[in-house]
C-alpha positions as CSV (number, residue, x, y, z in Angstrom):
1,X,20.4,11.3,18.8
2,X,17.4,12.0,17.0
3,X,17.1,16.1,17.6
4,X,14.4,17.2,15.8
5,X,11.1,16.0,14.3
6,X,8.8,17.3,11.5
7,X,5.7,16.9,10.2
8,X,4.2,17.9,6.3
9,X,0.4,16.8,5.8
10,X,-0.2,17.5,1.9
11,X,-2.5,17.8,-1.0
12,X,-1.6,17.0,-4.4
13,X,-4.5,18.8,-6.7
14,X,-5.5,15.8,-9.8
15,X,-8.3,16.6,-12.3
16,X,-9.4,12.9,-12.2
17,X,-10.0,11.1,-8.7
18,X,-8.1,7.5,-8.0
19,X,-9.8,5.1,-9.5
20,X,-11.4,7.3,-12.2
21,X,-14.1,9.5,-13.0
22,X,-17.1,9.9,-10.8
23,X,-20.4,7.7,-10.9
24,X,-23.1,9.9,-11.9
25,X,-24.3,11.7,-9.7
26,X,-21.2,11.8,-7.3
27,X,-19.7,14.8,-6.2
28,X,-17.1,15.4,-3.4
29,X,-18.2,16.9,-0.1
30,X,-17.2,20.1,1.2
31,X,-13.5,18.5,2.6
32,X,-13.0,16.6,-0.9
33,X,-13.9,13.7,-0.1
34,X,-16.3,11.0,-2.2
35,X,-17.6,7.8,-1.3
36,X,-17.4,4.9,-4.4
37,X,-21.1,3.5,-4.7
38,X,-18.8,0.6,-5.8
39,X,-17.6,-0.2,-1.8
40,X,-18.7,2.3,0.4
41,X,-15.4,3.7,1.4
42,X,-14.3,7.4,1.3
43,X,-11.8,8.4,-0.9
44,X,-10.3,11.9,-1.9
45,X,-10.7,13.5,-4.9
46,X,-6.8,14.4,-4.7
47,X,-3.8,13.0,-3.5
48,X,-3.1,13.0,0.1
49,X,-0.4,12.2,2.2
50,X,1.7,12.8,5.6
51,X,5.3,13.1,5.5
52,X,7.3,12.5,8.7
53,X,11.0,14.4,8.4
54,X,13.5,13.0,11.1
55,X,16.8,15.2,11.7
56,X,19.7,13.9,13.7
57,X,21.9,15.6,16.0
58,X,24.9,15.8,13.2
59,X,22.3,17.2,10.3
60,X,21.5,14.1,8.8
61,X,17.8,13.7,8.0
62,X,15.9,10.6,7.3
63,X,11.9,10.6,5.5
64,X,8.9,8.5,6.0
65,X,5.0,8.2,5.4
66,X,2.6,7.7,7.0
67,X,-1.1,6.3,5.4
68,X,-2.6,10.0,5.0
69,X,-5.4,9.3,2.4
70,X,-7.7,10.2,4.5
71,X,-7.3,13.0,7.2
72,X,-3.8,13.5,7.2
73,X,-4.0,15.7,10.0
74,X,-5.2,13.0,12.3
75,X,-1.7,11.0,12.0
76,X,-0.2,14.1,12.7
77,X,-1.8,15.4,15.9
78,X,-1.2,12.0,17.3
79,X,2.4,12.1,16.6
80,X,2.8,15.9,17.8
81,X,0.4,15.2,20.9
82,X,1.7,11.9,22.1
83,X,4.6,10.1,20.3
84,X,7.4,12.2,19.0
85,X,7.8,13.6,22.8
86,X,8.9,10.1,23.5
87,X,11.4,9.8,20.8
88,X,13.0,13.0,21.0
89,X,16.6,12.6,22.6
90,X,16.6,8.8,21.5
91,X,19.4,6.9,19.2
92,X,17.9,6.1,15.6
93,X,19.6,3.0,15.8
94,X,16.9,1.6,18.6
95,X,14.3,1.7,15.9
96,X,12.6,-1.5,16.9
97,X,12.9,-0.8,20.4
98,X,11.1,2.7,19.4
99,X,8.4,1.1,17.9
100,X,7.6,-1.6,20.2
101,X,7.3,1.0,22.6
102,X,4.8,3.2,20.9
103,X,2.9,0.7,20.4
104,X,3.0,-0.5,23.8
105,X,1.8,3.3,24.9
106,X,-1.3,2.6,23.1
107,X,-2.7,-0.4,25.2
108,X,-6.5,1.1,26.2
109,X,-5.3,4.1,24.4
110,X,-6.3,2.6,20.8
111,X,-4.2,-0.1,20.8
112,X,-3.8,-2.1,17.4
113,X,-5.7,-0.4,14.9
114,X,-6.4,2.7,12.9
115,X,-4.3,6.3,12.9
116,X,-2.0,5.7,16.0
117,X,-0.6,2.7,14.1
118,X,-0.6,4.8,10.9
119,X,1.4,7.4,12.7
120,X,4.0,4.9,14.3
121,X,4.2,3.2,10.6
122,X,5.4,6.9,9.0
123,X,7.8,7.5,12.0
124,X,9.4,4.1,11.5
125,X,10.2,4.3,8.1
126,X,11.5,7.8,8.8
127,X,14.3,6.1,11.3
128,X,15.0,3.3,9.4
129,X,16.0,5.7,6.5
130,X,17.9,7.2,8.7
131,X,19.4,4.5,10.3
132,X,20.7,3.9,7.1
133,X,22.3,6.9,6.2
134,X,24.0,7.2,9.1
135,X,25.4,3.9,8.4
136,X,26.1,4.7,4.4
137,X,24.2,1.5,4.0
138,X,20.2,0.8,1.7
139,X,17.8,-0.2,3.9
140,X,17.7,-3.6,2.6
141,X,21.2,-4.5,3.6
142,X,20.2,-3.7,7.4
143,X,17.8,-6.0,7.0
144,X,19.6,-9.0,6.5
145,X,20.6,-8.4,2.2
146,X,19.4,-8.9,-1.3
147,X,17.2,-11.4,-2.7
148,X,15.6,-9.7,-5.7
149,X,17.2,-6.7,-7.7
150,X,14.1,-6.1,-9.9
151,X,10.6,-7.0,-8.4
152,X,7.5,-8.0,-10.9
153,X,4.7,-5.6,-10.6
154,X,0.6,-6.1,-11.3
155,X,-0.5,-2.9,-13.1
156,X,-3.7,-2.0,-10.4
157,X,-6.7,0.0,-11.3
158,X,-7.2,1.0,-14.9
159,X,-9.2,4.0,-14.5
160,X,-11.2,4.6,-17.3
161,X,-14.8,5.8,-17.9
162,X,-16.3,2.5,-19.2
163,X,-15.5,-1.4,-19.6
164,X,-14.6,-0.6,-23.1
165,X,-11.9,2.0,-22.2
166,X,-10.2,0.0,-19.2
167,X,-9.9,-2.6,-21.9
168,X,-8.1,-0.5,-24.1
169,X,-5.9,0.8,-21.5
170,X,-5.4,-2.8,-20.4
171,X,-4.3,-3.7,-23.9
172,X,-1.4,-0.7,-23.4
173,X,0.1,-1.5,-20.5
174,X,0.7,-5.3,-22.5
175,X,2.2,-3.5,-25.3
176,X,4.6,-1.6,-22.7
177,X,5.7,-5.4,-21.7
178,X,3.4,-5.8,-18.4
179,X,1.5,-8.9,-17.8
180,X,-0.1,-8.7,-14.7
181,X,-3.5,-6.5,-13.8
182,X,-5.8,-6.1,-11.1
183,X,-9.5,-4.6,-12.2
184,X,-11.1,-2.4,-9.5
185,X,-14.8,-4.5,-9.2
186,X,-16.0,-0.9,-7.3
187,X,-15.8,0.9,-10.8
188,X,-16.8,-2.1,-12.8
189,X,-19.9,-0.8,-14.2
190,X,-21.2,-3.8,-16.0
191,X,-20.3,-5.9,-13.4
192,X,-17.2,-8.0,-12.4
193,X,-17.7,-10.7,-14.8
194,X,-18.5,-8.5,-18.2
195,X,-15.5,-6.7,-17.0
196,X,-13.0,-9.7,-16.4
197,X,-14.2,-11.3,-19.7
198,X,-13.4,-7.9,-22.0
199,X,-10.0,-7.5,-20.2
200,X,-9.5,-11.2,-21.2
201,X,-10.5,-10.8,-24.6
202,X,-8.1,-7.4,-24.5
203,X,-4.8,-9.1,-23.4
204,X,-4.9,-12.1,-24.4
205,X,-4.6,-15.7,-22.5
206,X,-0.9,-14.9,-21.1
207,X,-1.4,-12.2,-18.7
208,X,-2.3,-12.9,-15.2
209,X,-5.3,-11.0,-14.1
210,X,-6.7,-9.7,-10.4
211,X,-10.0,-9.0,-9.4
212,X,-10.4,-6.7,-5.9
213,X,-13.4,-7.6,-5.0
214,X,-13.7,-4.5,-2.3
215,X,-15.3,-6.4,0.5
216,X,-18.6,-6.5,-1.5
217,X,-20.1,-10.1,-0.8
218,X,-21.1,-12.7,2.0
219,X,-19.0,-15.8,2.0
220,X,-21.6,-17.9,-0.6
221,X,-21.7,-14.6,-3.2
222,X,-18.2,-14.6,-3.1
223,X,-17.7,-18.7,-3.9
224,X,-20.2,-18.3,-6.4
225,X,-18.6,-15.0,-8.3
226,X,-15.4,-15.9,-8.0
227,X,-16.4,-19.3,-9.7
228,X,-17.6,-17.4,-12.7
229,X,-14.7,-15.5,-12.5
230,X,-12.2,-18.4,-12.7
231,X,-14.0,-18.8,-16.2
232,X,-11.4,-16.5,-17.4
233,X,-8.3,-17.8,-15.6
234,X,-8.6,-15.6,-12.6
235,X,-5.1,-15.6,-10.8
236,X,-6.3,-13.9,-7.6
237,X,-9.1,-12.8,-5.8
238,X,-8.7,-9.8,-3.3
239,X,-11.1,-9.0,-0.6
240,X,-13.9,-11.3,-1.1
241,X,-15.9,-10.7,2.0
242,X,-15.7,-8.1,5.1
243,X,-12.5,-7.7,6.7
244,X,-13.8,-8.3,10.0
245,X,-15.5,-11.9,9.1
246,X,-12.8,-14.1,9.7
247,X,-15.1,-16.9,9.4
248,X,-16.6,-16.0,5.7
249,X,-12.8,-15.6,4.4
250,X,-11.8,-19.1,5.4
251,X,-14.7,-20.2,3.8
252,X,-14.3,-18.7,0.6
253,X,-10.0,-20.0,0.3
254,X,-11.3,-22.9,1.1
255,X,-13.8,-23.5,-1.6
256,X,-12.7,-21.6,-4.7
257,X,-10.0,-22.5,-7.4
258,X,-7.6,-19.6,-7.3
259,X,-5.5,-17.9,-4.8
260,X,-7.4,-15.4,-2.0
261,X,-5.0,-12.4,-1.0
262,X,-6.2,-10.6,2.0
263,X,-4.5,-7.9,4.2
264,X,-4.2,-4.4,2.8
265,X,-6.0,-3.2,6.2
266,X,-4.3,-5.0,8.8
267,X,-1.3,-3.4,10.8
268,X,0.2,-5.6,12.8
269,X,1.4,-9.4,13.4
270,X,-1.5,-10.0,16.2
271,X,-4.3,-9.1,13.1
272,X,-2.6,-11.6,10.7
273,X,-1.9,-14.3,12.8
274,X,-5.3,-16.1,13.1
275,X,-6.0,-15.7,10.0
276,X,-3.1,-17.3,8.7
277,X,-3.9,-20.1,11.1
278,X,-7.6,-20.5,10.0
279,X,-5.8,-20.2,6.1
280,X,-8.2,-16.9,5.2
281,X,-6.0,-16.9,2.5
282,X,-3.0,-18.1,0.1
283,X,-1.2,-14.1,-0.3
284,X,-1.0,-11.2,1.8
285,X,-1.0,-8.1,0.7
286,X,0.7,-5.3,3.9
287,X,0.6,-2.1,3.4
288,X,3.6,-0.3,4.9
289,X,2.3,2.8,5.3
290,X,-0.4,1.1,8.0
291,X,2.8,-1.1,9.4
292,X,6.0,0.6,8.8
293,X,9.1,-1.5,7.9
294,X,9.5,-3.1,11.2
295,X,5.8,-4.3,11.3
296,X,5.4,-5.3,7.7
297,X,9.2,-7.2,7.9
298,X,7.6,-9.5,10.9
299,X,4.6,-10.0,9.1
300,X,6.2,-11.3,5.9
301,X,8.4,-13.5,8.6
302,X,5.2,-14.9,9.9
303,X,3.6,-15.4,6.7
304,X,6.6,-17.0,5.6
305,X,5.7,-19.9,8.3
306,X,2.3,-20.6,6.7
307,X,3.6,-20.6,3.2
308,X,1.8,-18.0,2.4
309,X,2.9,-15.6,-0.6
310,X,4.0,-11.9,-0.5
311,X,2.2,-9.1,-3.0
312,X,2.3,-6.1,-1.0
313,X,-0.4,-3.5,-1.1
314,X,0.6,0.3,-2.5
315,X,-1.4,3.3,-1.6
316,X,-1.6,6.7,-2.5
317,X,1.0,8.5,-1.5
318,X,3.9,10.7,-3.0
319,X,6.9,7.8,-3.0
320,X,8.2,7.5,0.5
321,X,6.2,4.5,1.5
322,X,6.5,3.0,-1.8
323,X,10.2,2.9,-1.8
324,X,10.3,1.3,1.8
325,X,7.9,-1.6,0.5
326,X,10.3,-2.0,-2.2
327,X,13.3,-2.4,0.6
328,X,11.4,-4.7,2.3
329,X,10.0,-6.6,-0.5
330,X,13.4,-7.2,-1.9
331,X,14.4,-8.8,1.2
332,X,11.6,-11.3,1.0
333,X,11.7,-15.1,0.4
334,X,8.1,-15.2,-0.2
335,X,7.6,-12.1,-2.3
336,X,6.0,-13.0,-5.9
337,X,5.2,-9.1,-7.2
338,X,4.1,-5.5,-6.1
339,X,0.8,-3.2,-6.5
340,X,1.5,-0.7,-9.2
341,X,-0.6,2.3,-8.3
342,X,0.4,3.8,-11.9
343,X,-2.3,6.5,-12.0
344,X,-0.4,7.7,-8.6
345,X,3.0,6.5,-8.7
346,X,3.6,7.7,-12.4
347,X,2.5,10.9,-11.7
348,X,3.9,12.0,-8.5
349,X,7.3,10.5,-9.0
350,X,8.5,14.3,-10.3
351,X,8.1,15.6,-6.3
352,X,11.0,12.3,-5.1
353,X,14.3,12.7,-5.8
354,X,15.0,9.0,-6.6
355,X,15.9,6.8,-9.5
356,X,12.8,4.4,-8.2
357,X,11.3,3.5,-11.3
358,X,8.5,0.8,-13.0
359,X,9.4,-0.4,-16.7
360,X,8.5,-3.4,-18.7
361,X,6.7,-5.0,-15.6
362,X,9.3,-4.7,-13.1
363,X,10.3,-2.3,-10.1
364,X,14.1,-1.1,-10.0
365,X,14.9,-0.5,-6.5
366,X,15.5,3.1,-5.4
367,X,19.7,3.2,-5.0
368,X,22.3,5.2,-2.6
369,X,22.2,4.8,1.7
370,X,18.5,4.6,3.9
371,X,15.8,4.5,0.9
372,X,16.9,6.3,-1.5
373,X,14.1,8.6,-1.9
374,X,13.3,11.5,-0.4
375,X,10.8,14.7,-1.2
376,X,11.6,17.5,-3.4
377,X,10.7,21.2,-2.4
378,X,8.4,21.4,-4.8
379,X,6.8,18.7,-2.7
380,X,6.6,19.8,0.0
381,X,5.2,23.1,-1.7
382,X,1.5,21.2,-1.6
383,X,2.1,21.3,2.4
384,X,-2.0,21.4,3.9
385,X,-2.5,25.1,4.8
386,X,1.0,26.7,4.3
387,X,-0.5,28.5,1.0
């Protein structure tokens, strides 16, 4: 029986914001948020997240993590005011039924988008962790069995002040055994083509290079841009057009000579299905802090039916969501490689108890029952409003 659920919105200070130093003239607002002019999207200057702690009647505890990059208190309020009272007293072994029931509560109340699904996702992760601990099994075992013991990664984001600094950073990662990188177009100050050319020159012919275009272009502009990037052996173009432009996504996917990756912003199979049917992408990039374990697995199974590969997204988080994403990816037949947010994971792994690590181009799975990953007391000291 689920006896108690507690929530911890966290803010972990950092000296340099995600994706690197702020652009000239840019500064955070009173709430600590910035807008990257390269993609007009809001980011925090610090790392933020929302942890979910679920306790069973026997005292066993499961941990989850919501997508809390922006305003983690919003998902907290949704959980406290709406969802938690419908979950207390239920069996944690009913985790998929609980996911479906909470989703159904949102009809004409938000339905399949935004913070409500983020709130469900964090709770769903915590329930899978709890269920695994109660059964003495890792989550990957509960999901049907292990296909990948070590998970290949691509290094995401090269947070330097210039193209030269980012190229040198990419080269340093190759020296450490990593062979795939993703460029963030939003901070490519000389433009994507110059960035791609410089990094290809720095790392050589073998490593794979992906480019996140951050929804910046029309379909025609994206096709022209991707064609130029392919001169330097582009492995994948992510998010080339606006996420709501399904026709544009399909147009780009049909026209270019490389893979198109989409999906970090979608939360359910209902958003993925029409885009898979329209052949908008070759690769899906689900974000588990949006989907939960239940939604993530269903999305991967749906994509497999369309012969689509899986390269999961990794958001700004403490590491609980990262562990959950690895557990599901390790069971997916279509998994190729996972995003490695080194500038976040490497600095925050000190705040989790886990054997999870990323070395020589691979993530190692956490060990033990459930997710094999829990926050430390020091992590909880970053709770917003605690001090």
